[in-house]
C-alpha positions in Angstrom: 105.8 89.5 138.8 108.1 86.4 137.8 109.9 84.5 140.7 113.3 83.1 140.8 112.7 79.5 140.0 114.9 77.2 142.0 115.4 73.3 140.8 116.1 70.9 144.0 117.9 67.9 142.8 118.4 64.9 144.9 117.3 61.2 145.4 113.9 61.3 146.6 113.0 58.5 149.1 115.8 59.2 151.5 115.7 62.8 151.5 111.9 63.6 150.9 111.4 65.4 154.0 114.5 67.3 153.6 112.8 68.4 150.1 109.6 68.8 151.4 111.1 71.4 154.0 113.3 72.9 151.5 110.1 73.5 149.4 108.4 75.3 151.9 111.5 77.4 152.9 111.9 78.3 149.0 108.0 79.4 149.1 108.5 81.4 152.0 111.0 83.5 150.4 108.4 84.0 147.6 110.8 81.7 145.4 109.2 79.1 142.9 110.6 75.7 144.2 110.9 72.9 141.3 110.7 69.5 142.1 109.7 66.3 140.1 107.2 65.5 142.8 105.5 68.8 143.2 104.6 68.9 139.4 106.3 71.8 138.5 108.6 70.0 136.0 107.1 70.0 132.4 107.2 66.5 131.0 107.8 66.1 127.3 106.0 63.1 125.4 108.8 63.2 123.0 111.7 62.7 125.7 112.4 60.5 128.5 111.3 62.0 132.2 115.4 62.2 133.0 115.6 64.4 129.9 112.8 66.8 130.9 114.7 67.4 134.5 118.0 68.0 132.9 116.1 70.8 130.5 114.6 72.3 133.5 117.7 72.1 135.9 119.6 73.8 132.5 116.8 76.7 132.8 116.3 77.3 136.6 117.7 80.5 138.1 119.1 78.6 140.9 119.9 75.1 141.4 120.1 73.1 144.7 121.7 69.9 144.9 121.6 67.4 148.1 123.9 64.6 148.3 122.9 62.0 151.3 123.7 58.3 151.3 121.8 57.2 147.9 123.3 57.9 144.6 120.1 57.4 142.7 118.9 55.4 139.7 120.9 55.2 136.7 120.3 57.5 133.6 120.3 54.2 131.9 117.8 51.5 132.2 120.1 48.6 131.9 121.7 49.8 135.2 119.1 50.1 137.5 119.3 47.0 139.2 122.8 46.8 139.7 124.0 46.5 143.3 127.6 46.3 143.2 129.2 49.2 145.4 132.0 50.1 143.0 129.8 49.6 139.8 130.6 52.8 138.0 127.1 54.6 136.6 125.8 58.0 135.8 122.7 59.0 138.1 119.7 61.4 137.2 120.8 63.4 139.9 124.4 64.0 138.6 122.9 64.3 135.3 120.8 67.3 136.5 123.7 68.9 138.2 125.7 68.5 135.2 123.3 70.2 133.0 123.0 73.3 135.5 126.4 73.5 135.3 126.6 73.6 131.8 124.2 76.2 131.7 126.2 78.6 134.1 123.1 78.5 136.9 124.2 79.5 140.2 124.5 76.2 142.2 124.6 75.3 145.9 125.7 71.8 147.1 124.7 70.6 150.5 126.0 67.3 152.0 125.2 65.1 154.6 128.1 65.3 157.2 128.4 61.6 157.6 128.5 61.3 154.0 131.3 63.7 153.6 133.1 62.3 156.4 133.2 58.7 154.5 134.4 60.7 151.4 137.5 61.9 153.2 138.0 58.3 154.4 137.6 57.1 150.6 140.2 59.9 149.5 143.1 58.2 152.1 141.8 54.6 150.7 140.6 55.2 147.3 142.4 52.0 146.0 141.0 49.7 148.6 138.0 47.4 148.2 137.8 46.1 151.7 136.3 48.9 153.5 132.7 48.7 154.6 131.2 52.3 154.4 128.2 52.9 156.5 126.3 56.0 155.4 126.8 55.4 151.4 125.3 53.1 149.0 127.6 53.6 145.9 131.4 54.5 145.4 129.8 56.7 142.5 128.9 59.5 145.5 132.4 60.0 146.4 133.3 60.3 142.7 130.5 62.8 142.2 131.8 65.1 145.2 135.2 64.7 143.9 134.1 66.0 140.5 132.5 69.2 142.2 135.2 70.0 144.3 137.3 70.2 141.1 135.4 72.8 139.6 137.2 76.1 139.1 134.1 78.0 140.7 130.1 77.9 141.3 130.7 74.7 143.6 130.1 76.4 147.0 129.5 73.2 149.4 127.9 73.1 152.7 128.0 70.1 155.2 124.7 69.7 157.2 122.9 67.6 159.8 119.8 69.1 160.2 117.5 70.8 157.9 117.6 74.1 159.7 121.2 74.3 159.3 120.2 74.4 155.4 117.7 76.9 155.3 120.1 79.2 157.5 122.9 79.1 155.0 120.9 79.5 152.0 119.3 82.4 153.0 122.8 84.1 153.8 123.7 82.7 150.3 121.1 84.4 148.8 121.2 87.4 150.6 124.8 88.1 149.6 124.0 87.1 145.9 121.2 89.9 145.9 124.3 92.2 147.7 126.7 91.2 145.2 124.3 92.0 142.3 123.4 95.6 144.1 126.9 96.2 144.4 128.1 95.1 140.9 125.5 97.2 139.3 126.7 100.3 141.4 130.2 99.3 140.6 129.7 99.0 136.5 128.4 102.7 136.7 131.6 103.6 138.2 133.6 101.7 135.9 132.1 103.2 132.9 132.9 106.7 134.3 136.7 105.7 135.0 136.9 104.1 131.5 137.2 107.7 129.6 139.7 108.7 132.3 141.7 105.6 131.6 141.7 106.0 127.8 142.8 109.7 128.2 145.7 108.7 130.6 146.9 106.2 128.2 147.3 108.7 125.7 149.0 110.9 127.8 151.2 108.1 128.9 152.2 107.8 125.5 153.1 111.2 125.1 155.4 111.4 128.4 157.2 108.0 127.0 158.0 109.6 123.4 159.5 112.6 125.3 161.4 110.8 127.7 163.0 108.9 125.1 163.9 111.6 123.1 165.5 113.4 125.9 167.3 110.7 127.3 168.8 109.9 123.7 170.1 113.3 123.4 171.3 113.6 127.0 172.9 110.1 127.4 173.3 108.7 123.6 175.7 105.8 125.3 173.1 104.4 127.7 169.9 105.1 126.4 169.1 102.1 124.0 169.5 100.1 127.3 167.6 102.4 129.5 164.9 102.6 127.0 164.8 98.6 126.8 164.9 97.9 130.5 161.9 100.5 131.1 159.9 99.0 128.0 160.3 95.6 129.5 158.8 96.9 132.8 156.3 98.6 131.2 155.2 95.7 129.7 155.6 93.4 132.8 153.2 95.9 134.4 150.4 95.9 131.5 150.6 92.5 131.6 149.9 92.2 135.4 147.0 94.7 134.8 145.4 92.3 132.0 145.8 89.5 134.5 144.1 91.0 137.3 141.4 92.3 135.0 140.9 88.7 133.5 137.6 87.0 135.2 139.4 83.5 134.5 142.5 84.6 136.5 139.8 85.7 139.2 138.2 82.4 139.4 141.3 80.5 139.3 142.6 82.5 142.3 139.3 81.5 144.3 139.9 77.8 143.4 143.9 77.9 144.4 143.1 80.0 147.5 146.2 82.5 146.3 145.9 85.9 146.0 145.8 87.6 141.8 149.7 88.9 142.7 150.7 85.0 144.1 149.0 83.4 141.0 150.5 85.8 138.3 153.8 84.8 139.8 153.1 81.1 140.0 151.7 80.9 136.5 154.8 83.3 134.9 157.7 81.2 136.7 155.8 77.6 136.1 157.9 75.4 133.9 155.7 72.5 133.9 152.3 71.4 134.6 153.6 69.6 137.6 155.3 73.0 138.7 152.3 74.6 138.3 150.1 72.3 140.4 152.7 72.0 143.2 152.8 75.9 143.7 149.5 76.7 143.3 147.6 74.0 145.6 148.7 73.5 149.1 147.3 69.9 150.3 148.5 66.8 148.7 144.7 65.9 148.1 144.2 69.0 145.9 147.1 68.4 143.8 146.3 64.9 143.1 142.5 66.1 141.9 144.0 69.3 140.2 146.7 67.2 138.4 144.5 64.5 136.6 142.8 68.2 135.2 146.2 69.4 133.8 145.9 68.0 130.3 144.9 69.4 126.7 141.3 68.0 127.0 140.8 69.7 130.5 139.8 73.5 130.9 142.0 73.9 133.8 144.8 73.6 131.6 143.5 75.6 128.7 142.8 78.6 131.2 146.6 78.4 132.4 147.7 78.3 128.9 145.5 81.4 128.0 146.8 83.2 130.9 150.3 82.5 130.1 149.3 83.5 126.6 148.5 86.8 127.8 152.1 87.1 129.4 153.8 86.2 125.9 155.0 82.8 127.4 154.8 79.1 126.0 151.9 77.1 126.9 152.0 74.2 129.4 151.5 71.1 127.4 153.0 68.1 128.9 151.3 65.9 131.4 152.3 66.7 135.0 155.5 64.5 135.8 156.9 65.5 132.6 158.0 68.6 132.4 158.3 71.0 129.2 160.8 70.5 126.1 
């Protein structure tokens, strides 16, 4: 019987004891751990070793990334001897994460608690290069965490101090994942049964609408046009909201913003600019700064917001934050 493949990604030397414990933990659950040091990654002779890691990360069933104090080797050979703390480059670990993210593999992020504490310090002092960080060797770790938190979903993050904390958290998360699958499987059967009923009710609603318009036109011809217009507007609003709450992108955005679907619907409907949306959708100034940078035409966040607005028959928000719409 095939087992779920769990790809474990991290720097090796500083976290080898964590990786070894997690390998045993994954095996104890009956899953297959995939680590570079245990021979489970198939290296292609026609590709760089890192590319083989990216391929296996993208094809895994579950992806676990552990972020400690070391950022890791660069994806480019020329930068591997770079010791400048503020030198920006892409590490193999981050490349593995991005490969899994692009393939929509379920991802679980584990961050050393001391590292996360310094990340919070960095957020408040990001322009300063005078601060000496005790637990990290590269500013790229902070940018990596920031990029993870900026994702709209698939980014559960857990801060740990002991390996046992990781094991307990992952055990609960994966049990919950199985529960969600079972619930979804049952719910799908119920939805299939309800779909026929919904189609029938919609047909009846259209018939009632026609009857009522005819009656109102005959009984109160002077006000009938305005009454019908107002009622049609209300029906369109209800239909727009119904479509919104059933949209998977709206559900994901609701989780990212922490707003209910009803609150998010109102925010998107009433926003007059990107800045307006960000200010109402996110509570903290730190989150507003992160997501403001994603409200540009090239970013998926703005694309999603505008697609949701399109479903409401609203114009797109196509200006950078702070400039408003024409």
